[in-house]
TORKEMAR-960936 format. One record per residue (C-alpha): x, y, z; residue in three letters. Coordinates in steps of 0.2 Angstrom, whole numbers, plus 5000, padded with zeros to 4 digits. Each point is the difference from the previous one (the first is absolute). Layout:
<atoms>
XYZALA;...
</atoms>
This chain:
<atoms>
500050005000MET;500750174995GLU;500250135014ALA;499350154991GLN;499750104984SER;501250134993PRO;500050185004GLU;498950124990PRO;501450084991ALA;500549844992ARG;498349954994VAL;499250044983ARG;498249954996ASN;499450024983PHE;498749924988SER;499949964981ILE;498350024992VAL;499549944983SER;498950114990LEU;499149874991SER;498850124991GLY;501550024989HIS;501049864992ARG;501149975015CYS;499749835007SER;500249915016LYS;501649924992SER;500750174999THR;499850045018VAL;500749825004THR;501550044990ALA;500450165009LEU;499849925017ARG;501149864995ASP;501450114993GLU;500050125016VAL;500149845011CYS;501549944990LYS;500950155008SER;499849935017ALA;501549965010VAL;500249815001ARG;500949885012GLY;500150135014GLU;499549985018THR;498750144998ASP;498349945003VAL;499350094985TYR;501349944988SER;498949904988LYS;498350024993ASP;498349925005ALA;498350024992ARG;498450025009LEU;498549974989PRO;498450095006ILE;498549914993SER;498549915003PRO;500949835000SER;500749945016GLY;498450035010ILE;499549824999LYS;501449935011ASP;499650145013ASN;498150025000LEU;499549905015ASN;501650015010SER;500050165011VAL;501350015013SER;499350085016LYS;501650035009GLU;501750074995PRO;501249874992VAL;501750085004HIS;501449974999PRO;500049894984VAL;501649954993ASN;499349914985GLU;499950084983GLU;498250034994VAL;499649974982SER;498950124990PHE;498649954988ALA;500949994983LEU;498550034988ASP;500050194996THR;498449994990GLY;499750124986CYS;500050165011HIS;501249965014GLY;501450115007ASN;501749935003SER;501350065013ILE;501949984999CYS;501250055013SER;501950014997PHE;501650095005SER;500750134987LEU;501850054999ALA;500250184994LEU;501550084991ALA;500850155009LYS;499050124989GLY;498449925004GLN;500250005019GLN;499350125013HIS;498750084989ALA;499450175007LYS;501149995015GLY;499349835006GLU;501749915001GLY;500249985018GLU;498949845001GLY;500949904986HIS;501850054999GLN;500449834993ASP;498950054985GLY;498749865002HIS;498250035000LEU;498649885005MET;498750014985VAL;498249955001ASN;499249994983LEU;498249974997ILE;499549964982SER;498250034995CYS;499649874987LEU;498250044998GLY;498950144992HIS;500750175005TYR;498250055006ALA;499949855012PHE;500150065018PRO;501549885002ASN;501050134992ALA;499450135013ALA;500549885014ALA;501749994993ALA;500250184998ILE;499450035018ARG;501449905008VAL;501450064987THR;500950174998ASP;500350004981ALA;499149924985ILE;500749944983LEU;498750014987MET;500249914984VAL;499450104984LEU;500049974982ASP;501150154994GLY;499250004983ASP;498249975003GLU;498550115002TYR;499650045018ILE;498250015005SER;500050125015PRO;498549925009PRO;500949834999LEU;501850055004PHE;499550135013SER;499449875013ASN;501649935006THR;500850184999VAL;498750075010GLN;500149875014ILE;501950035001ALA;499850185001VAL;498750005013ARG;501149885010GLU;501550114998ALA;500949854992CYS;501450064988LYS;499749944982PRO;501349934988VAL;499549964982ILE;500849874989PHE;499750034981LEU;499949834993ASP;500249914983ARG;501450104993PHE;500549854989ASP;498349984992GLU;500050194996ILE;501649984991LEU;499649844990PHE;498250044995THR;500350184994GLN;501749994991ILE;499550114986GLU;499150145009SER;500950015016LEU;501150155004GLN;500950045016PRO;499050165002GLU;498449914998ASN;500449885014LEU;500550145011TYR;498450084997GLN;499049845004ALA;500949985016TYR;499950185005SER;498150004997GLN;499849855011THR;501050085014ILE;499050164998ASP;498449915001ALA;500549915016THR;500550165008ASN;498450084995VAL;499049875009ILE;501150015015ILE;499850195001ARG;498149994998GLU;499749865011CYS;498550035013PRO;500649995017GLY;501950024995GLY;501250105011ARG;500650174994LEU;501550005011ASP;500749834992LEU;500849994983ASP;499649824993LEU;500350044982GLN;501149894990VAL;501550064991ASP;501449904990PRO;501350115008ARG;499549955018GLN;500149814995GLU;498149985002THR;499849954981VAL;500849854993LEU;500049944982PHE;500249834992GLY;499249834998SER;499549905015ALA;499749844991ALA;501750014991ALA;500850045017LYS;500950164995TRP;499750185005GLY;500850175005PHE;499850175008SER;500950154993ILE;501250005015THR;500749844993LYS;500550094984PHE;500650155011ALA;501249885009ASP;500749944983LEU;500250174992TYR;500650095016ALA;501649895001ALA;500350024981GLU;499750194999LEU;500750045017GLY;498550095006VAL;498949995016GLU;498749865000ARG;498650115008ASP;500450144988GLU;499849884985LEU;498549925006THR;498950165001LYS;500450034981HIS;499649834994LEU;498150035001TRP;499050144993GLY;500450144988ASP;501949995002TYR;501249994985TYR;501949984999PHE;500950124989ASP;501649914995PRO;500850154992PHE;499850125015ASN;500149855013LYS;498550075009THR;498249955004TRP;498650104993THR;498149995000SER;499950044982LYS;499949874986GLY;501350084989SER;501650105001SER;500850134988ASP;500749864990ILE;498949855000GLN;498349925007SER;500349915017LEU;499349845006GLN;499149985017ARG;501149945013ALA;498949855004PHE;500049954982ASN;501850034997GLN;500849925015PHE;498749865005ILE;498949964985LEU;501350014986GLU;501149865008PRO;498549885002ILE;499450044982PHE;501749964994LYS;500149845008ILE;498249964993HIS;500650054983SER;501649895001ALA;499049855006VAL;498750024986VAL;501550014987ALA;501049865009ALA;499449864988ALA;500750094985ALA;501550095008ASP;500549965018PRO;501550125001ARG;499050155007PRO;499349905014LEU;501649925004THR;500850185001SER;498650065011ILE;500149865012LEU;501950025002ALA;499850195002ARG;498749975015PHE;501049855006ASN;498449894998ILE;500549825001LYS;498649874995LEU;499949835007THR;500249854988THR;498249975001GLU;499550184995ASP;501250024986GLN;499149904987PRO;498450095003LYS;499350124987GLN;498850154999GLY;499050055015ARG;500749865011GLU;501850054996LEU;499550185003PHE;499349965017ASN;501549895005ALA;501150144996ILE;499050135010MET;499949885015ARG;501949995001VAL;500250194997TRP;498550075010LEU;499449865012PRO;498350055008ILE;500649935017GLY;501350145001GLU;498750144996ALA;498849935013LEU;501349995013LYS;500550184998ASN;498150055001VAL;499849905016VAL;501550085007GLY;499250174997ARG;498349955007MET;499550075017PRO;500349905016SER;498549995013PRO;501050135010LEU;499950124986GLU;498349964993ALA;499050005016GLN;500550185003ARG;498950054986TYR;498849854999ARG;499450015017THR;498950164996ALA;499149904987SER;499849845010LEU;499750045018TYR;498250075004SER;500550075017GLY;501050155005PRO;501850004994LEU;500550075016GLU;499449865011ASP;501349865006GLU;499549874987PRO;499950134986GLY;501850065004MET;500649825002GLY;499349964982MET;500850164993ALA;501749955007LYS;499849814997CYS;500549985018ASP;500249825006PRO;499950075018GLU;498350094997ALA;498349915003PRO;499649864988LEU;499050054984VAL;499849874987ILE;498850014985TYR;499349834993VAL;499450024982PRO;499449834999HIS;500249825005MET;501049854992ILE;499649815001PRO;501649905003ILE;500049824996LYS;500349875014ALA;499950145013SER;499149975017ARG;499150174998ASP;498650034988LYS;500750164993LEU;501550115003PHE;499950195001LEU;501250084988PHE;500550185005GLY;501350145001ARG;500750065017ILE;500050194999PHE;500750025018SER;500449905015GLY;500549825002LYS;499049845001ILE;500449835007SER;499149835003PRO;498750005014GLY;499950195001GLN;498350075003LYS;499450124987VAL;498550114996ARG;499149954984ILE;499050144992HIS;498649964987GLY;499850114985PRO;499050165003GLY;500249995019ARG;499850175008ARG;501450055012HIS;499649965018GLY;498549884996ALA;500149835007GLU;499149934985THR;501049914987ALA;501449995012LEU;500849845007TYR;501549975011VAL;500949834996LYS;501749925001PRO;501049984984VAL;500449824995GLY;501649984989ASP;500950144991ILE;500749954983LEU;501050094987THR;500549964982ILE;501549895002ALA;501549924991THR;499949874986GLY;499149974984ARG;498649885007SER;498750135004ASN;500250005018ILE;499950125015VAL;500949995017LYS;499450055017PRO;501050145009VAL;500150045018ILE;499750194996GLU;499550114985ALA;500250195000SER;499550154991ALA;500150014981GLY;499949814997ASN;498649894993LEU;499449865011VAL;498749865002PHE;499049985016LEU;499149855005SER;498649975012ASN;499150164996LEU;499049974984ASP;498449975009GLY;499950185006PHE;500250104984LEU;498849994985GLN;501350044987ARG;501250145005SER;500350115014GLY;501250085013THR;500949915014ILE;500850105014SER;500550005018THR;499550185005SER;498350065005GLN;500550174991GLN;500249914983THR;498750054987HIS;499649894985ASN;501150014985ILE;498950054985ARG;499149874990ASP;500749964983MET;499350084985TYR;499449894986PHE;499750054982CYS;499049854997SER;498449945008ARG;499049844998PRO;498950014985THR;499749824995VAL;499149875010GLN;499849815000TYR;498749915010ASP;500749845008ILE;499249845008GLN;500549835005VAL;499049844995LYS;500149935017ASP;499350125013PRO;501149925013GLU;501550084992LYS;499350185001LEU;500950055016PRO;501649954992GLY;499650104985LEU;499650155010VAL;501749985010SER;500949984984ALA;499250164993LEU;500550105015ASN;501849945000SER;500150034982LEU;499550185002CYS;501250035014LYS;501549964988THR;499250074984GLU;499750195003LEU;499150024983SER;498649875005LEU;498550025011GLU;498849865005SER;498250025006SER;498549905006THR;498250054997THR;498649975013PRO;499549864990SER;501749915001GLY;500650044983GLN;501950025000ASN;500950114988SER;501850064995ILE;500450164991SER;501550074993GLY;500750134987PRO;499849894985ASP;499649824995THR;501949944998SER;500350045018GLN;498549915006ILE;500349854989GLU;501749985008VAL;499250015017SER;498649874995LEU;501349884996LYS;500850025017ALA;498349975008LEU;499749854990ARG;501749935006ASP;499450045018LEU;498449914998SER;499749815000ASN;498350034991ASP;499850084983PRO;499450185000LEU;498550074991ILE;500550174993VAL;498850124992ASN;500650164991GLY;500850114997PRO;498850145006TYR;500350195001SER;500150075018THR;498950155003HIS;499950155012GLN;498550085008GLU;499750195002THR;498750135001VAL;499450134988ALA;499250135012SER;499750045018GLU;498849905010SER;498250054997SER;499849995019LYS;501049965015ILE;500149815003ALA;499549945018LEU;500549825006SER;499849935018LYS;501049885009SER;499349825002PRO;499550055018ASN;499250164994ARG;500950105013PHE;501350094987ASN;499650104985ARG;501150064986PHE;499550144987TYR;501250004985VAL;499950084983SER;501149964984ALA;500650104986GLN;501349984986PRO;501850045004LEU;500850134990ASP;501049924985GLU;501650095005ASP;499949965018PHE;499749814995ARG;501550004989PHE;501050085014ALA;499549865011ILE;500549864987GLU;501650094997ALA;500550005018GLY;500050195001ILE;498649995013ILE;500149865012SER;499549945017PRO;501850005006LEU;500350184999GLN;500050115015GLU;498250065000PHE;500350185003LYS;501150024985SER;498949894990ARG;498550115004ALA;500950164996ALA;500549924983MET;498249954996ILE;499350175005ARG;501350094989ARG;500049884985ASP;498249935000TYR;499050145007ALA;499349905015TRP;499350085016GLU;501449995013GLU;498949915013GLU;499649864987ASP;501849984995ALA;500549985018ARG;498649875003LYS;500449864987ILE;499749845009TRP;500649874988ALA;500549964982PHE;499349834992GLY;500149874995PRO;501649935008ASN;500250165010CYS;500850084984THR;498650004987GLY;499250154991PRO;498550015012ASN;499950105016ILE;498950025015VAL;499850185007VAL;499450045017ASP;498850154999GLN;499149975017THR;499950135013LYS;500349975019ALA;499549814999THR;500449905016SER;501049845000PHE;500550024982LEU;501849965003SER;499549845008ASP;499249934984ILE;501250084987ARG;501049844997ASP;498549894999SER;499150124987PHE;501650014990VAL;500149804999SER;498250004994GLY;500450134987PHE;501649904994GLN;498849854998TRP;498850104990ALA;501250094989SER;500949834996HIS;498349924995GLU;498750124994GLY;498149985000PRO;499849984981LEU;501049854996ALA;501349985014GLY;501350104991GLU;501250135007PRO;499450185002MET;500950144991CYS;499850195002GLY;498750015014VAL;500050125014ARG;498949955015PHE;499550135013ASN;499549955017ILE;498750135004MET;499449955017ASP;500249855012VAL;498949955015THR;500849885012LEU;499449915015PHE;500950065016SER;500449825006ASP;501649944991ALA;499449825000ILE;498650054988HIS;501250084988ARG;501349874997GLY;500849954984ALA;498749874997GLY;498750144999GLN;501050134991ILE;500949914986ILE;498549924991PRO;499050175003THR;501450104992ALA;500049884985ARG;498150014998ARG;500050195001VAL;501450024987THR;499049894988PHE;498450095003ALA;500850174997SER;500849944984MET;498449934993LEU;499250175003LEU;501450084989SER;499649934983LYS;501349865001PRO;500949954985ARG;501049854994LEU;501650034991MET;501249904990GLU;501850034994LEU;500350084983ASN;501649974991CYS;501050094987LEU;500649864988VAL;501450024988GLN;500249874986VAL;501650004989GLN;499849914984THR;500650004982SER;499250114987GLU;499149864991GLU;499149955016HIS;499450175006VAL;498249984993ALA;499849835007GLU;500650055018VAL;498950155000ARG;498549904995LYS;500449875014THR;500150155012ILE;498350074995GLU;499249835001GLN;500649985017GLY;499250165006GLY;501550114999GLY;499950194996ALA;501450044988LEU;500950165002CYS;499950124986ASP;501849974993THR;501349875001ASP;501850035001PHE;501649924995GLN;501349945011CYS;501750084995ARG;501649915001ASN;501050135009LEU;501849964995SER;499649994981SER;498650135000ASN;499049874990ILE;498149985003TRP;499549835005ARG;498449905001ASN;498450115004PRO;499350005017VAL;498149995002ILE;499250085015GLN;498349965008ALA;499150025016TYR;499349835007MET;499249935016SER;501249895010ASN;499249844994MET;499850054982ALA;501950035001THR;500349825007VAL;498949934986ARG;500950104987LEU;501649935005GLU;499349834999THR;499250024983VAL;501650074993LEU;501149865007GLN;498849874993GLN;500150074983ASN;501449914992VAL;500450134987GLU;499850155011LEU;500949935015SER;501750014992GLN;499750184995HIS;499350095015VAL;500650065017SER;498750065012VAL;500350115015GLN;498650085012SER;500150135013VAL;498750055013LYS;499050154994ALA;498850025015GLY;498349935005TRP;498450024991GLN;498249975005GLU;499349834994VAL;498650014988GLY;498650134999ASN;498850045013GLY;499849975019ASP;500749835006PRO;498649995013LEU;498750004985ASP;499949824994GLU;499450064983THR;501550104996SER;501649944992GLU;501050045015ALA;498749905010GLY;500149854990ASN;501950005001ILE;499950025019LEU;498749865001LEU;501249884990THR;501450055012LEU;499049975016ARG;499449834994LYS;501849944996ARG;500550055017LYS;498549915008GLY;499250165007LEU;498150045000SER;499450064983PRO;499250165008THR;500850135012ILE;498750055014ASP;500650165008ILE;498849975014ASN;501349875006ASN;501250145004TYR;498950155003LEU;498950025016ASP;498650125004LYS;500150125014LEU;
</atoms>
């Protein structure tokens, strides 16, 4: 068992995210991960000297589902194996020691912690879709993110901005890798010029920086923009395992020209030109004698283009290639020498510009937890930055009170515990058997609800070797990633762990994607139903993109951001079950809202008739709802500062702004409760119970048991019995739910479904057929199509057809296009959330209307009563 984890100055936590909306695939991210891991120090006594991968996936639950350890199991001297199946959307974690050269050490004055030049690196590679919440979980516990982009492809801002926005909101420093350099060279030989390629890269970098600057919820005091001169932009080919930053060429030319490396670096990007006649740098593209070439093109692209030209001509005349290889001292192996064309080019580039070296340099410049938490704490911690836990987080202080954030849980094969909590220590230390405070998400500071005090079981960290293992440690300290046992029963998914009563919650993660597709699940043997429910609950703890629900009739459902994610999870469920599953779907998820203020104030009485609630409902302002969903307004803010912002930015009355009781569902959703009562006795005694009833109601609305969205509930008056025994939770919670339903049904309730902007890229000859297919599927075509421009060659590629479609129509369109043998080879479909729209025409409470028929079908599918009787919720005075 290892004694402890390394000090914060020696740690680097970063993630690699695949933007699969482009042509960058999982294999690209895997190649980058493997190459950076090859830089690890091997054969040393350092505990972090080799790599180990941690799959985060639905798989592995089966071995742990029914084996819950009730007591700590420490110390454990055995190695614990991980589940090996990553699934299609899993993450993987590597940990290794990295030896830096002298020029790479002590970045930004942080050398005191690692004079030996060794860093302990934790790398999380996100192999799933960039919009999946697993990427948000990885970004939360890391301080930098490497995003893989196609450097020559059209970027659709709504698609690409998801990952960038998450990183900016989390104050996680971005680095971009502009991929597929080799494909650009070999597919555009005739049209490609160095200046075209520079402009393509420049446009991609500028587009990234625009998203960073305009990100809602971003920090004005923090510069997160990417710049090749700051080594936050890499170029190359991940699949071919070569790449570079401009500092690599600055090193090469600095020694040759006898100039300062840093001085040369700043001139190798942007509008800088070298005048050979006057031996000076200029910002003009011409001198008195001749036109000048951009420095990036002249000193970086030209040598690569020359190697490419020599490789292409090598079959006819190998002498130019031989001369270039000798000049650059590039020695090919006997295996690479017979290669030709693209394979030979990539072999040469791997020797000359190995991607592992470029990644190693970038990692050396990434912030340590000691540096990163100085500016990240303001974005993450919901409490005052001046309190003891806040200051401890900002300093990454191992001696401060313990603060850990757990983004999700992980199944571990052959473990005695059901699930391990995976988290980042922001301050303090933790050891086996230590008692900790477990905060549920959305918990109000000082409240005893959603708070548990329990001892930790084993503490594990990523360990040595290549066999996907972790090892227990006696102690882990600030800045490190850990796995905790014996606590999974006290968190729903994510949350904060602390040791101090002063500690406020760390803010909940921001997700760009929400569940929009649903499947109904049944088991053939009713006796297997408890096992299915347990499996669904465990699955949703490990997969943040999934949600499970059970209707009052007993219908179990699972929902996620798209069909591919759910299909992977259904496969895991089938593996867990000994009985075949009956799966129906996919269906679209819906939301419930209101179109007007309540026609009258709703009254509901408690079961004992001694307590009365008077509540009205009204639509929430669109900008206010967006601010809640974007995290600009949250329940974790200090209420006085939040009230001042709401009064200033949204023109609320000050008293209303200060008396927001709750957000829902899940304590963070876009629905609120406002206390508008005057001098009501015992109100504070029943607040938590009323909020619980509201959370229940907002999670499953009165129309079809779907979540509410954009509704404000005003508590106008409350009459409570003086004896506390008659106003307990059993009396208040169901009454709060009933009055919430009643007030909503009096406010013209509406059912909404997701609307998507669909972009279909296809060839010219198939445009008419694709447009016809979209129209037949109920899509509303945009007025004009556009063509996707190949940036480096300035050539217009295949046209892109745009249309607005409902969520389920989008799913059906993708299925139809995939099943069409002729079309499937010539189309690429992307879709982005474009907002919510009302379902059908008319009042959903009117069974004769289109909206009413849709609601009736939905209620029958869920096993609910065909009719909605408001008298079940509304009482008379």
